[in-house]
Phi, psi and omega in degrees: 000129177236121179247124178281151175233119177303115192245040180268334183184151174103202190278058182288310183299321181295320177292322178298315178298319180297317178295318179300325179299332180257017179058039177243137180279127175255148178229124175297135178245113179240336182224160179306325181297334181288348181281344185298123174085357179287152183246357176195165182217134176251131173255107190280172171290159182166215178251113192295325179292316177298318180296319179300315180296320180290325176299315180296315184287337181273353181080016184270347187302307183290311182297323176292318177301320178297317180295321178299314180294333178279355176102010177300130175297130182228138178237118176255127176245134176053255180300329177299330176298316181298320181293334185258349180283172175307133180085353177282175185296332178249339171043058188251349182239138186278065175225158168246150183226155172247120183288148175046046189287343187251015178099185185283181185297335180293344178265013177301147184205157172250126175234160174245108184243170179272149177216163179287352186261352186213145177273353176247158180304139183259127177288131182226121179260120180253124179225107181048046189280150172282160174250131174280116186262341175201154181217137180285175185291337180276356183268127178264121179279126182252338180201147176223148176224123178058031180087354178263138173285128184237354177208135181217164171222138171224107180061240183272010185240129175249135179231134173228126180284349178257188189241084177298337181289349183264004175240162184285337186211119178218133177295343181285329172296313178299322179299314182292320178299322177295321176299317180294317179299318179296319179294324179298323183268012178061027174284147176289126180301134180246124179305133178076005183277077176225155183297132174267114190265156174234013183281189185282157169257152181287000000 
């Protein structure tokens, strides 16, 4: 299994480490040629405006968009959510977002919230995170914190406004790997078809 990580800006190393922790090979994606053979793609946290500009200048906008439409499993974290929401560079998920909704980086925090993927509290690190302000009927809500939706799935796309790559154990990493595995075996994607864990939270 090879999962690409958009490596133009943001938490690339952290996602690479997270994949290695799960014995999955990660590949930095900086140019269209780097997309060849990947079986999933992660859009990391970072600065969404800078990432949008770099995507355009690197020639990745169209080929990544084509792969999304073809059903490639994609996981957007934090800034990646903005790129995939309505009005984003790929605008592939029926949600609207408010950027940097929780304040500057000094207001970063770790919370343990409930999610549809785990029977134990899930660790969630929020750093200048966007807020999902609305979601269409095709969007499956996977987690909420304080009344805010913080994780969703629509078809082949998983979105988390927080950073699962910054903790040692998150069901959302397992969920995305399961999405990629299902796509590899040509299984029809099933909404909510991610492992429901009973393990520890960090």
